[in-house]
PQR file with spaces between the fields and no chain letter, atoms N, CA, C, O and H, PARSE charges and radii, in Angstrom:
ATOM       1  N    MET     1     -16.502   11.576  170.960 -0.4000 1.5000
ATOM       2  CA   MET     1     -17.053   10.602  170.025 -0.0000 2.0000
ATOM       3  C    MET     1     -15.888    9.815  169.422  0.5500 1.7000
ATOM       4  O    MET     1     -14.963   10.398  168.856 -0.5500 1.4000
ATOM       5  N    ASN     2     -15.940    8.516  169.545 -0.4000 1.5000
ATOM       6  CA   ASN     2     -14.878    7.625  169.072 -0.0000 2.0000
ATOM       7  C    ASN     2     -15.273    7.069  167.702  0.5500 1.7000
ATOM       8  O    ASN     2     -15.777    5.950  167.608 -0.5500 1.4000
ATOM       9  H    ASN     2     -16.691    8.042  170.004  0.4000 1.0000
ATOM      10  N    VAL     3     -15.044    7.853  166.636 -0.4000 1.5000
ATOM      11  CA   VAL     3     -15.469    7.468  165.290 -0.0000 2.0000
ATOM      12  C    VAL     3     -14.502    6.445  164.699  0.5500 1.7000
ATOM      13  O    VAL     3     -13.309    6.712  164.555 -0.5500 1.4000
ATOM      14  H    VAL     3     -14.634    8.762  166.712  0.4000 1.0000
ATOM      15  N    LYS     4     -15.030    5.276  164.361 -0.4000 1.5000
ATOM      16  CA   LYS     4     -14.225    4.194  163.796 -0.0000 2.0000
ATOM      17  C    LYS     4     -14.547    3.931  162.328  0.5500 1.7000
ATOM      18  O    LYS     4     -13.765    3.279  161.636 -0.5500 1.4000
ATOM      19  H    LYS     4     -15.999    5.059  164.478  0.4000 1.0000
ATOM      20  N    ALA     5     -15.683    4.426  161.841 -0.4000 1.5000
ATOM      21  CA   ALA     5     -16.064    4.157  160.452 -0.0000 2.0000
ATOM      22  C    ALA     5     -16.934    5.286  159.931  0.5500 1.7000
ATOM      23  O    ALA     5     -17.684    5.918  160.675 -0.5500 1.4000
ATOM      24  H    ALA     5     -16.319    4.956  162.402  0.4000 1.0000
ATOM      25  N    GLU     6     -16.812    5.520  158.632 -0.4000 1.5000
ATOM      26  CA   GLU     6     -17.700    6.454  157.944 -0.0000 2.0000
ATOM      27  C    GLU     6     -18.238    5.714  156.736  0.5500 1.7000
ATOM      28  O    GLU     6     -17.474    5.162  155.943 -0.5500 1.4000
ATOM      29  H    GLU     6     -16.202    5.007  158.028  0.4000 1.0000
ATOM      30  N    LEU     7     -19.559    5.703  156.597 -0.4000 1.5000
ATOM      31  CA   LEU     7     -20.190    4.950  155.514 -0.0000 2.0000
ATOM      32  C    LEU     7     -21.098    5.877  154.733  0.5500 1.7000
ATOM      33  O    LEU     7     -22.103    6.362  155.253 -0.5500 1.4000
ATOM      34  H    LEU     7     -20.180    6.151  157.240  0.4000 1.0000
ATOM      35  N    ASP     8     -20.739    6.122  153.477 -0.4000 1.5000
ATOM      36  CA   ASP     8     -21.558    6.924  152.569 -0.0000 2.0000
ATOM      37  C    ASP     8     -22.383    5.945  151.744  0.5500 1.7000
ATOM      38  O    ASP     8     -21.854    5.257  150.871 -0.5500 1.4000
ATOM      39  H    ASP     8     -19.923    5.728  153.055  0.4000 1.0000
ATOM      40  N    VAL     9     -23.678    5.887  152.026 -0.4000 1.5000
ATOM      41  CA   VAL     9     -24.526    4.906  151.335 -0.0000 2.0000
ATOM      42  C    VAL     9     -25.173    5.466  150.071  0.5500 1.7000
ATOM      43  O    VAL     9     -25.924    4.760  149.399 -0.5500 1.4000
ATOM      44  H    VAL     9     -24.107    6.446  152.735  0.4000 1.0000
ATOM      45  N    ARG    10     -24.894    6.710  149.742 -0.4000 1.5000
ATOM      46  CA   ARG    10     -25.519    7.307  148.551 -0.0000 2.0000
ATOM      47  C    ARG    10     -25.245    6.513  147.279  0.5500 1.7000
ATOM      48  O    ARG    10     -26.170    6.345  146.484 -0.5500 1.4000
ATOM      49  H    ARG    10     -24.284    7.284  150.288  0.4000 1.0000
ATOM      50  N    PRO    11     -24.026    6.011  147.033 -0.5600 1.5000
ATOM      51  CA   PRO    11     -23.811    5.255  145.791  0.2800 2.0000
ATOM      52  C    PRO    11     -24.224    3.776  145.854  0.5500 1.7000
ATOM      53  O    PRO    11     -24.153    3.075  144.845 -0.5500 1.4000
ATOM      54  N    ILE    12     -24.647    3.306  147.012 -0.4000 1.5000
ATOM      55  CA   ILE    12     -25.012    1.891  147.172 -0.0000 2.0000
ATOM      56  C    ILE    12     -26.447    1.674  146.688  0.5500 1.7000
ATOM      57  O    ILE    12     -27.331    2.458  147.035 -0.5500 1.4000
ATOM      58  H    ILE    12     -24.705    3.876  147.832  0.4000 1.0000
ATOM      59  N    PRO    13     -26.699    0.627  145.894 -0.5600 1.5000
ATOM      60  CA   PRO    13     -28.072    0.344  145.451  0.2800 2.0000
ATOM      61  C    PRO    13     -29.000    0.156  146.665  0.5500 1.7000
ATOM      62  O    PRO    13     -28.599   -0.445  147.662 -0.5500 1.4000
ATOM      63  N    PRO    14     -30.226    0.665  146.584 -0.5600 1.5000
ATOM      64  CA   PRO    14     -31.146    0.608  147.734  0.2800 2.0000
ATOM      65  C    PRO    14     -31.275   -0.738  148.436  0.5500 1.7000
ATOM      66  O    PRO    14     -31.289   -0.764  149.667 -0.5500 1.4000
ATOM      67  N    PRO    15     -31.371   -1.866  147.716 -0.5600 1.5000
ATOM      68  CA   PRO    15     -31.521   -3.133  148.443  0.2800 2.0000
ATOM      69  C    PRO    15     -30.299   -3.505  149.288  0.5500 1.7000
ATOM      70  O    PRO    15     -30.401   -4.348  150.179 -0.5500 1.4000
ATOM      71  N    ARG    16     -29.153   -2.891  149.019 -0.4000 1.5000
ATOM      72  CA   ARG    16     -27.928   -3.232  149.741 -0.0000 2.0000
ATOM      73  C    ARG    16     -27.579   -2.248  150.852  0.5500 1.7000
ATOM      74  O    ARG    16     -26.647   -2.482  151.622 -0.5500 1.4000
ATOM      75  H    ARG    16     -29.070   -2.207  148.295  0.4000 1.0000
ATOM      76  N    LYS    17     -28.327   -1.143  150.935 -0.4000 1.5000
ATOM      77  CA   LYS    17     -27.974   -0.106  151.916 -0.0000 2.0000
ATOM      78  C    LYS    17     -28.066   -0.595  153.355  0.5500 1.7000
ATOM      79  O    LYS    17     -27.079   -0.524  154.087 -0.5500 1.4000
ATOM      80  H    LYS    17     -29.083   -0.952  150.310  0.4000 1.0000
ATOM      81  N    HIS    18     -29.222   -1.087  153.779 -0.4000 1.5000
ATOM      82  CA   HIS    18     -29.380   -1.489  155.173 -0.0000 2.0000
ATOM      83  C    HIS    18     -28.443   -2.637  155.546  0.5500 1.7000
ATOM      84  O    HIS    18     -27.862   -2.601  156.630 -0.5500 1.4000
ATOM      85  H    HIS    18     -30.024   -1.145  153.185  0.4000 1.0000
ATOM      86  N    PRO    19     -28.267   -3.668  154.686 -0.5600 1.5000
ATOM      87  CA   PRO    19     -27.288   -4.704  155.042  0.2800 2.0000
ATOM      88  C    PRO    19     -25.877   -4.136  155.223  0.5500 1.7000
ATOM      89  O    PRO    19     -25.159   -4.563  156.127 -0.5500 1.4000
ATOM      90  N    ALA    20     -25.468   -3.187  154.383 -0.4000 1.5000
ATOM      91  CA   ALA    20     -24.137   -2.587  154.517 -0.0000 2.0000
ATOM      92  C    ALA    20     -24.024   -1.802  155.822  0.5500 1.7000
ATOM      93  O    ALA    20     -22.987   -1.826  156.485 -0.5500 1.4000
ATOM      94  H    ALA    20     -26.051   -2.841  153.648  0.4000 1.0000
ATOM      95  N    ILE    21     -25.090   -1.115  156.180 -0.4000 1.5000
ATOM      96  CA   ILE    21     -25.089   -0.340  157.425 -0.0000 2.0000
ATOM      97  C    ILE    21     -25.007   -1.273  158.627  0.5500 1.7000
ATOM      98  O    ILE    21     -24.216   -1.034  159.539 -0.5500 1.4000
ATOM      99  H    ILE    21     -25.932   -1.095  155.642  0.4000 1.0000
ATOM     100  N    PHE    22     -25.811   -2.329  158.643 -0.4000 1.5000
ATOM     101  CA   PHE    22     -25.791   -3.266  159.768 -0.0000 2.0000
ATOM     102  C    PHE    22     -24.436   -3.970  159.870  0.5500 1.7000
ATOM     103  O    PHE    22     -23.943   -4.209  160.972 -0.5500 1.4000
ATOM     104  H    PHE    22     -26.455   -2.524  157.902  0.4000 1.0000
ATOM     105  N    GLN    23     -23.835   -4.301  158.724 -0.4000 1.5000
ATOM     106  CA   GLN    23     -22.523   -4.955  158.733 -0.0000 2.0000
ATOM     107  C    GLN    23     -21.477   -4.016  159.338  0.5500 1.7000
ATOM     108  O    GLN    23     -20.649   -4.444  160.142 -0.5500 1.4000
ATOM     109  H    GLN    23     -24.236   -4.107  157.829  0.4000 1.0000
ATOM     110  N    THR    24     -21.516   -2.752  158.957 -0.4000 1.5000
ATOM     111  CA   THR    24     -20.569   -1.785  159.518 -0.0000 2.0000
ATOM     112  C    THR    24     -20.822   -1.597  161.004  0.5500 1.7000
ATOM     113  O    THR    24     -19.878   -1.549  161.792 -0.5500 1.4000
ATOM     114  H    THR    24     -22.189   -2.405  158.304  0.4000 1.0000
ATOM     115  N    PHE    25     -22.090   -1.490  161.396 -0.4000 1.5000
ATOM     116  CA   PHE    25     -22.434   -1.330  162.808 -0.0000 2.0000
ATOM     117  C    PHE    25     -21.934   -2.519  163.630  0.5500 1.7000
ATOM     118  O    PHE    25     -21.367   -2.338  164.708 -0.5500 1.4000
ATOM     119  H    PHE    25     -22.857   -1.530  160.756  0.4000 1.0000
ATOM     120  N    GLU    26     -22.142   -3.725  163.123 -0.4000 1.5000
ATOM     121  CA   GLU    26     -21.732   -4.926  163.859 -0.0000 2.0000
ATOM     122  C    GLU    26     -20.216   -5.007  164.017  0.5500 1.7000
ATOM     123  O    GLU    26     -19.730   -5.648  164.949 -0.5500 1.4000
ATOM     124  H    GLU    26     -22.602   -3.873  162.248  0.4000 1.0000
ATOM     125  N    SER    27     -19.464   -4.368  163.122 -0.4000 1.5000
ATOM     126  CA   SER    27     -18.004   -4.392  163.229 -0.0000 2.0000
ATOM     127  C    SER    27     -17.479   -3.462  164.325  0.5500 1.7000
ATOM     128  O    SER    27     -16.303   -3.527  164.686 -0.5500 1.4000
ATOM     129  H    SER    27     -19.860   -3.848  162.365  0.4000 1.0000
ATOM     130  N    LEU    28     -18.349   -2.598  164.852 -0.4000 1.5000
ATOM     131  CA   LEU    28     -17.941   -1.672  165.908 -0.0000 2.0000
ATOM     132  C    LEU    28     -17.832   -2.380  167.256  0.5500 1.7000
ATOM     133  O    LEU    28     -18.572   -3.321  167.544 -0.5500 1.4000
ATOM     134  H    LEU    28     -19.303   -2.546  164.559  0.4000 1.0000
ATOM     135  N    ALA    29     -16.910   -1.915  168.058 -0.4000 1.5000
ATOM     136  CA   ALA    29     -16.831   -2.364  169.446 -0.0000 2.0000
ATOM     137  C    ALA    29     -17.723   -1.446  170.276  0.5500 1.7000
ATOM     138  O    ALA    29     -18.000   -0.321  169.859 -0.5500 1.4000
ATOM     139  H    ALA    29     -16.309   -1.151  167.824  0.4000 1.0000
ATOM     140  N    PRO    30     -18.178   -1.900  171.440 -0.5600 1.5000
ATOM     141  CA   PRO    30     -18.970   -1.012  172.298  0.2800 2.0000
ATOM     142  C    PRO    30     -18.208    0.294  172.562  0.5500 1.7000
ATOM     143  O    PRO    30     -17.017    0.291  172.871 -0.5500 1.4000
ATOM     144  N    GLY    31     -18.933    1.400  172.431 -0.4000 1.5000
ATOM     145  CA   GLY    31     -18.339    2.712  172.626 -0.0000 2.0000
ATOM     146  C    GLY    31     -17.840    3.358  171.345  0.5500 1.7000
ATOM     147  O    GLY    31     -17.510    4.544  171.340 -0.5500 1.4000
ATOM     148  H    GLY    31     -19.901    1.402  172.181  0.4000 1.0000
ATOM     149  N    GLU    32     -17.780    2.590  170.253 -0.4000 1.5000
ATOM     150  CA   GLU    32     -17.343    3.144  168.977 -0.0000 2.0000
ATOM     151  C    GLU    32     -18.542    3.669  168.188  0.5500 1.7000
ATOM     152  O    GLU    32     -19.685    3.277  168.421 -0.5500 1.4000
ATOM     153  H    GLU    32     -18.049    1.627  170.258  0.4000 1.0000
ATOM     154  N    THR    33     -18.246    4.562  167.254 -0.4000 1.5000
ATOM     155  CA   THR    33     -19.280    5.244  166.481 -0.0000 2.0000
ATOM     156  C    THR    33     -18.982    5.151  164.997  0.5500 1.7000
ATOM     157  O    THR    33     -17.827    5.181  164.573 -0.5500 1.4000
ATOM     158  H    THR    33     -17.317    4.880  167.065  0.4000 1.0000
ATOM     159  N    MET    34     -20.048    5.037  164.217 -0.4000 1.5000
ATOM     160  CA   MET    34     -19.941    5.148  162.768 -0.0000 2.0000
ATOM     161  C    MET    34     -20.696    6.387  162.332  0.5500 1.7000
ATOM     162  O    MET    34     -21.685    6.773  162.954 -0.5500 1.4000
ATOM     163  H    MET    34     -20.986    5.012  164.562  0.4000 1.0000
ATOM     164  N    ILE    35     -20.227    7.009  161.264 -0.4000 1.5000
ATOM     165  CA   ILE    35     -20.929    8.146  160.680 -0.0000 2.0000
ATOM     166  C    ILE    35     -21.591    7.654  159.407  0.5500 1.7000
ATOM     167  O    ILE    35     -20.925    7.165  158.495 -0.5500 1.4000
ATOM     168  H    ILE    35     -19.423    6.695  160.758  0.4000 1.0000
ATOM     169  N    LEU    36     -22.908    7.789  159.355 -0.4000 1.5000
ATOM     170  CA   LEU    36     -23.689    7.404  158.188 -0.0000 2.0000
ATOM     171  C    LEU    36     -23.965    8.657  157.367  0.5500 1.7000
ATOM     172  O    LEU    36     -24.387    9.681  157.905 -0.5500 1.4000
ATOM     173  H    LEU    36     -23.449    8.186  160.096  0.4000 1.0000
ATOM     174  N    ILE    37     -23.723    8.570  156.059 -0.4000 1.5000
ATOM     175  CA   ILE    37     -23.999    9.679  155.148 -0.0000 2.0000
ATOM     176  C    ILE    37     -25.031    9.196  154.145  0.5500 1.7000
ATOM     177  O    ILE    37     -24.861    8.149  153.521 -0.5500 1.4000
ATOM     178  H    ILE    37     -23.380    7.738  155.622  0.4000 1.0000
ATOM     179  N    ASN    38     -26.115    9.973  153.993 -0.4000 1.5000
ATOM     180  CA   ASN    38     -27.207    9.571  153.119 -0.0000 2.0000
ATOM     181  C    ASN    38     -27.784   10.793  152.422  0.5500 1.7000
ATOM     182  O    ASN    38     -27.503   11.928  152.805 -0.5500 1.4000
ATOM     183  H    ASN    38     -26.254   10.824  154.501  0.4000 1.0000
ATOM     184  N    ASP    39     -28.605   10.549  151.385 -0.4000 1.5000
ATOM     185  CA   ASP    39     -29.213   11.650  150.641 -0.0000 2.0000
ATOM     186  C    ASP    39     -30.659   11.915  151.073  0.5500 1.7000
ATOM     187  O    ASP    39     -31.354   12.732  150.467 -0.5500 1.4000
ATOM     188  H    ASP    39     -28.834    9.626  151.074  0.4000 1.0000
ATOM     189  N    HIS    40     -31.101   11.228  152.112 -0.4000 1.5000
ATOM     190  CA   HIS    40     -32.433   11.467  152.678 -0.0000 2.0000
ATOM     191  C    HIS    40     -32.386   11.114  154.170  0.5500 1.7000
ATOM     192  O    HIS    40     -31.438   10.486  154.641 -0.5500 1.4000
ATOM     193  H    HIS    40     -30.537   10.564  152.604  0.4000 1.0000
ATOM     194  N    ASP    41     -33.400   11.520  154.885 -0.4000 1.5000
ATOM     195  CA   ASP    41     -33.473   11.234  156.321 -0.0000 2.0000
ATOM     196  C    ASP    41     -33.551    9.719  156.524  0.5500 1.7000
ATOM     197  O    ASP    41     -34.485    9.083  156.037 -0.5500 1.4000
ATOM     198  H    ASP    41     -34.170   12.031  154.502  0.4000 1.0000
ATOM     199  N    PRO    42     -32.588    9.134  157.233 -0.5600 1.5000
ATOM     200  CA   PRO    42     -32.589    7.682  157.428  0.2800 2.0000
ATOM     201  C    PRO    42     -33.483    7.215  158.571  0.5500 1.7000
ATOM     202  O    PRO    42     -33.182    6.214  159.222 -0.5500 1.4000
ATOM     203  N    LYS    43     -34.568    7.922  158.820 -0.4000 1.5000
ATOM     204  CA   LYS    43     -35.477    7.571  159.915 -0.0000 2.0000
ATOM     205  C    LYS    43     -35.984    6.128  159.827  0.5500 1.7000
ATOM     206  O    LYS    43     -36.094    5.473  160.863 -0.5500 1.4000
ATOM     207  H    LYS    43     -34.812    8.735  158.291  0.4000 1.0000
ATOM     208  N    PRO    44     -36.306    5.592  158.609 -0.5600 1.5000
ATOM     209  CA   PRO    44     -36.716    4.185  158.559  0.2800 2.0000
ATOM     210  C    PRO    44     -35.643    3.237  159.110  0.5500 1.7000
ATOM     211  O    PRO    44     -35.969    2.221  159.725 -0.5500 1.4000
ATOM     212  N    LEU    45     -34.373    3.566  158.892 -0.4000 1.5000
ATOM     213  CA   LEU    45     -33.292    2.765  159.459 -0.0000 2.0000
ATOM     214  C    LEU    45     -33.334    2.825  160.981  0.5500 1.7000
ATOM     215  O    LEU    45     -33.141    1.808  161.647 -0.5500 1.4000
ATOM     216  H    LEU    45     -34.108    4.391  158.392  0.4000 1.0000
ATOM     217  N    TYR    46     -33.583    4.005  161.533 -0.4000 1.5000
ATOM     218  CA   TYR    46     -33.692    4.146  162.989 -0.0000 2.0000
ATOM     219  C    TYR    46     -34.785    3.215  163.527  0.5500 1.7000
ATOM     220  O    TYR    46     -34.580    2.517  164.519 -0.5500 1.4000
ATOM     221  H    TYR    46     -33.740    4.831  160.992  0.4000 1.0000
ATOM     222  N    TYR    47     -35.935    3.212  162.872 -0.4000 1.5000
ATOM     223  CA   TYR    47     -37.034    2.350  163.327 -0.0000 2.0000
ATOM     224  C    TYR    47     -36.669    0.868  163.205  0.5500 1.7000
ATOM     225  O    TYR    47     -37.016    0.070  164.075 -0.5500 1.4000
ATOM     226  H    TYR    47     -36.102    3.780  162.066  0.4000 1.0000
ATOM     227  N    GLN    48     -35.971    0.503  162.127 -0.4000 1.5000
ATOM     228  CA   GLN    48     -35.553   -0.897  161.964 -0.0000 2.0000
ATOM     229  C    GLN    48     -34.569   -1.288  163.065  0.5500 1.7000
ATOM     230  O    GLN    48     -34.695   -2.353  163.669 -0.5500 1.4000
ATOM     231  H    GLN    48     -35.689    1.151  161.421  0.4000 1.0000
ATOM     232  N    MET    49     -33.594   -0.426  163.320 -0.4000 1.5000
ATOM     233  CA   MET    49     -32.611   -0.737  164.361 -0.0000 2.0000
ATOM     234  C    MET    49     -33.283   -0.809  165.729  0.5500 1.7000
ATOM     235  O    MET    49     -32.947   -1.668  166.545 -0.5500 1.4000
ATOM     236  H    MET    49     -33.492    0.440  162.829  0.4000 1.0000
ATOM     237  N    ASN    50     -34.217    0.077  165.976 -0.4000 1.5000
ATOM     238  CA   ASN    50     -34.920    0.083  167.263 -0.0000 2.0000
ATOM     239  C    ASN    50     -35.756   -1.186  167.444  0.5500 1.7000
ATOM     240  O    ASN    50     -35.948   -1.648  168.569 -0.5500 1.4000
ATOM     241  H    ASN    50     -34.491    0.774  165.314  0.4000 1.0000
ATOM     242  N    ALA    51     -36.250   -1.748  166.344 -0.4000 1.5000
ATOM     243  CA   ALA    51     -37.034   -2.989  166.414 -0.0000 2.0000
ATOM     244  C    ALA    51     -36.126   -4.210  166.576  0.5500 1.7000
ATOM     245  O    ALA    51     -36.456   -5.146  167.304 -0.5500 1.4000
ATOM     246  H    ALA    51     -36.094   -1.373  165.430  0.4000 1.0000
ATOM     247  N    GLU    52     -34.969   -4.191  165.883 -0.4000 1.5000
ATOM     248  CA   GLU    52     -34.111   -5.373  165.861 -0.0000 2.0000
ATOM     249  C    GLU    52     -33.058   -5.396  166.961  0.5500 1.7000
ATOM     250  O    GLU    52     -32.706   -6.468  167.454 -0.5500 1.4000
ATOM     251  H    GLU    52     -34.700   -3.431  165.292  0.4000 1.0000
ATOM     252  N    ILE    53     -32.553   -4.237  167.351 -0.4000 1.5000
ATOM     253  CA   ILE    53     -31.496   -4.197  168.366 -0.0000 2.0000
ATOM     254  C    ILE    53     -31.767   -3.069  169.369  0.5500 1.7000
ATOM     255  O    ILE    53     -30.915   -2.204  169.574 -0.5500 1.4000
ATOM     256  H    ILE    53     -32.839   -3.366  166.950  0.4000 1.0000
ATOM     257  N    PRO    54     -32.929   -3.077  169.982 -0.5600 1.5000
ATOM     258  CA   PRO    54     -33.290   -1.983  170.901  0.2800 2.0000
ATOM     259  C    PRO    54     -32.292   -1.840  172.047  0.5500 1.7000
ATOM     260  O    PRO    54     -31.860   -2.826  172.644 -0.5500 1.4000
ATOM     261  N    GLY    55     -31.939   -0.599  172.335 -0.4000 1.5000
ATOM     262  CA   GLY    55     -31.052   -0.323  173.455 -0.0000 2.0000
ATOM     263  C    GLY    55     -29.581   -0.573  173.180  0.5500 1.7000
ATOM     264  O    GLY    55     -28.748   -0.374  174.065 -0.5500 1.4000
ATOM     265  H    GLY    55     -32.290    0.202  171.850  0.4000 1.0000
ATOM     266  N    ARG    56     -29.241   -1.009  171.965 -0.4000 1.5000
ATOM     267  CA   ARG    56     -27.841   -1.333  171.651 -0.0000 2.0000
ATOM     268  C    ARG    56     -27.154   -0.266  170.821  0.5500 1.7000
ATOM     269  O    ARG    56     -26.002   -0.440  170.424 -0.5500 1.4000
ATOM     270  H    ARG    56     -29.917   -1.171  171.246  0.4000 1.0000
ATOM     271  N    PHE    57     -27.854    0.858  170.547 -0.4000 1.5000
ATOM     272  CA   PHE    57     -27.247    1.880  169.699 -0.0000 2.0000
ATOM     273  C    PHE    57     -27.667    3.279  170.151  0.5500 1.7000
ATOM     274  O    PHE    57     -28.714    3.481  170.767 -0.5500 1.4000
ATOM     275  H    PHE    57     -28.790    1.000  170.869  0.4000 1.0000
ATOM     276  N    GLY    58     -26.805    4.224  169.816 -0.4000 1.5000
ATOM     277  CA   GLY    58     -27.123    5.634  170.010 -0.0000 2.0000
ATOM     278  C    GLY    58     -27.278    6.270  168.635  0.5500 1.7000
ATOM     279  O    GLY    58     -26.691    5.798  167.661 -0.5500 1.4000
ATOM     280  H    GLY    58     -25.955    4.060  169.315  0.4000 1.0000
ATOM     281  N    TRP    59     -28.062    7.334  168.552 -0.4000 1.5000
ATOM     282  CA   TRP    59     -28.388    7.967  167.267 -0.0000 2.0000
ATOM     283  C    TRP    59     -28.338    9.471  167.455  0.5500 1.7000
ATOM     284  O    TRP    59     -29.072   10.022  168.276 -0.5500 1.4000
ATOM     285  H    TRP    59     -28.539    7.717  169.343  0.4000 1.0000
ATOM     286  N    GLU    60     -27.473   10.142  166.696 -0.4000 1.5000
ATOM     287  CA   GLU    60     -27.366   11.598  166.795 -0.0000 2.0000
ATOM     288  C    GLU    60     -27.209   12.196  165.408  0.5500 1.7000
ATOM     289  O    GLU    60     -26.259   11.891  164.687 -0.5500 1.4000
ATOM     290  H    GLU    60     -26.877    9.694  166.029  0.4000 1.0000
ATOM     291  N    TYR    61     -28.165   13.060  165.045 -0.4000 1.5000
ATOM     292  CA   TYR    61     -28.056   13.761  163.767 -0.0000 2.0000
ATOM     293  C    TYR    61     -26.925   14.777  163.848  0.5500 1.7000
ATOM     294  O    TYR    61     -26.853   15.559  164.796 -0.5500 1.4000
ATOM     295  H    TYR    61     -28.937   13.308  165.631  0.4000 1.0000
ATOM     296  N    LEU    62     -26.043   14.765  162.852 -0.4000 1.5000
ATOM     297  CA   LEU    62     -24.979   15.749  162.748 -0.0000 2.0000
ATOM     298  C    LEU    62     -25.310   16.782  161.668  0.5500 1.7000
ATOM     299  O    LEU    62     -24.890   17.936  161.743 -0.5500 1.4000
ATOM     300  H    LEU    62     -26.102   14.130  162.082  0.4000 1.0000
ATOM     301  N    GLU    63     -26.069   16.343  160.668 -0.4000 1.5000
ATOM     302  CA   GLU    63     -26.503   17.213  159.570 -0.0000 2.0000
ATOM     303  C    GLU    63     -27.842   16.686  159.079  0.5500 1.7000
ATOM     304  O    GLU    63     -28.008   15.481  158.890 -0.5500 1.4000
ATOM     305  H    GLU    63     -26.410   15.405  160.607  0.4000 1.0000
ATOM     306  N    GLN    64     -28.807   17.596  158.869 -0.4000 1.5000
ATOM     307  CA   GLN    64     -30.166   17.174  158.510 -0.0000 2.0000
ATOM     308  C    GLN    64     -30.644   17.845  157.236  0.5500 1.7000
ATOM     309  O    GLN    64     -31.570   18.656  157.261 -0.5500 1.4000
ATOM     310  H    GLN    64     -28.672   18.575  159.022  0.4000 1.0000
ATOM     311  N    GLY    65     -30.007   17.503  156.118 -0.4000 1.5000
ATOM     312  CA   GLY    65     -30.462   17.926  154.811 -0.0000 2.0000
ATOM     313  C    GLY    65     -30.263   19.398  154.512  0.5500 1.7000
ATOM     314  O    GLY    65     -29.602   20.111  155.268 -0.5500 1.4000
ATOM     315  H    GLY    65     -29.255   16.844  156.098  0.4000 1.0000
ATOM     316  N    PRO    66     -30.824   19.843  153.432 -0.5600 1.5000
ATOM     317  CA   PRO    66     -31.802   19.133  152.593  0.2800 2.0000
ATOM     318  C    PRO    66     -31.200   18.132  151.615  0.5500 1.7000
ATOM     319  O    PRO    66     -31.927   17.286  151.094 -0.5500 1.4000
ATOM     320  N    GLN    67     -29.892   18.199  151.348 -0.4000 1.5000
ATOM     321  CA   GLN    67     -29.317   17.273  150.371 -0.0000 2.0000
ATOM     322  C    GLN    67     -28.491   16.166  151.016  0.5500 1.7000
ATOM     323  O    GLN    67     -28.361   15.082  150.449 -0.5500 1.4000
ATOM     324  H    GLN    67     -29.302   18.886  151.772  0.4000 1.0000
ATOM     325  N    VAL    68     -27.941   16.424  152.176 -0.4000 1.5000
ATOM     326  CA   VAL    68     -27.094   15.436  152.852 -0.0000 2.0000
ATOM     327  C    VAL    68     -27.528   15.303  154.301  0.5500 1.7000
ATOM     328  O    VAL    68     -27.746   16.294  154.998 -0.5500 1.4000
ATOM     329  H    VAL    68     -28.047   17.306  152.636  0.4000 1.0000
ATOM     330  N    TRP    69     -27.647   14.068  154.733 -0.4000 1.5000
ATOM     331  CA   TRP    69     -27.900   13.755  156.148 -0.0000 2.0000
ATOM     332  C    TRP    69     -26.680   13.011  156.654  0.5500 1.7000
ATOM     333  O    TRP    69     -26.179   12.101  155.994 -0.5500 1.4000
ATOM     334  H    TRP    69     -27.470   13.263  154.166  0.4000 1.0000
ATOM     335  N    ARG    70     -26.210   13.395  157.813 -0.4000 1.5000
ATOM     336  CA   ARG    70     -25.106   12.704  158.476 -0.0000 2.0000
ATOM     337  C    ARG    70     -25.586   12.345  159.874  0.5500 1.7000
ATOM     338  O    ARG    70     -26.081   13.197  160.613 -0.5500 1.4000
ATOM     339  H    ARG    70     -26.617   14.135  158.350  0.4000 1.0000
ATOM     340  N    VAL    71     -25.433   11.068  160.227 -0.4000 1.5000
ATOM     341  CA   VAL    71     -25.888   10.577  161.524 -0.0000 2.0000
ATOM     342  C    VAL    71     -24.757    9.800  162.190  0.5500 1.7000
ATOM     343  O    VAL    71     -24.135    8.932  161.578 -0.5500 1.4000
ATOM     344  H    VAL    71     -25.032   10.376  159.627  0.4000 1.0000
ATOM     345  N    ALA    72     -24.503   10.128  163.452 -0.4000 1.5000
ATOM     346  CA   ALA    72     -23.553    9.355  164.250 -0.0000 2.0000
ATOM     347  C    ALA    72     -24.331    8.237  164.918  0.5500 1.7000
ATOM     348  O    ALA    72     -25.250    8.487  165.698 -0.5500 1.4000
ATOM     349  H    ALA    72     -25.008   10.833  163.949  0.4000 1.0000
ATOM     350  N    ILE    73     -23.958    7.000  164.608 -0.4000 1.5000
ATOM     351  CA   ILE    73     -24.602    5.830  165.193 -0.0000 2.0000
ATOM     352  C    ILE    73     -23.538    5.130  166.046  0.5500 1.7000
ATOM     353  O    ILE    73     -22.517    4.668  165.537 -0.5500 1.4000
ATOM     354  H    ILE    73     -23.212    6.797  163.974  0.4000 1.0000
ATOM     355  N    SER    74     -23.798    5.064  167.330 -0.4000 1.5000
ATOM     356  CA   SER    74     -22.812    4.478  168.242 -0.0000 2.0000
ATOM     357  C    SER    74     -23.315    3.148  168.767  0.5500 1.7000
ATOM     358  O    SER    74     -24.517    2.913  168.884 -0.5500 1.4000
ATOM     359  H    SER    74     -24.627    5.439  167.744  0.4000 1.0000
ATOM     360  N    LYS    75     -22.360    2.284  169.080 -0.4000 1.5000
ATOM     361  CA   LYS    75     -22.682    0.976  169.659 -0.0000 2.0000
ATOM     362  C    LYS    75     -22.618    1.097  171.171  0.5500 1.7000
ATOM     363  O    LYS    75     -21.597    1.503  171.726 -0.5500 1.4000
ATOM     364  H    LYS    75     -21.383    2.475  168.985  0.4000 1.0000
ATOM     365  N    VAL    76     -23.693    0.748  171.823 -0.4000 1.5000
ATOM     366  CA   VAL    76     -23.776    0.837  173.283 -0.0000 2.0000
ATOM     367  C    VAL    76     -23.287   -0.454  173.897  0.5500 1.7000
ATOM     368  O    VAL    76     -23.274   -0.589  175.121 -0.5500 1.4000
ATOM     369  H    VAL    76     -24.522    0.418  171.372  0.4000 1.0000
């Protein structure tokens, strides 16, 4: 796993979380990965990414709660 960024969105206000995540994702080169850290399951983000950029990302849970979720999101 070629981790290039780690983004902890827990302190980010809710309306700014997804834009910050997409901005970090877009900064990745193909084959690079970002680690997303959140205080809840980011499944809605997965559905949004799948709708907006289908086939362009990989998604792997590294930690699944109950207090912290960590997801490796890679650029395909």
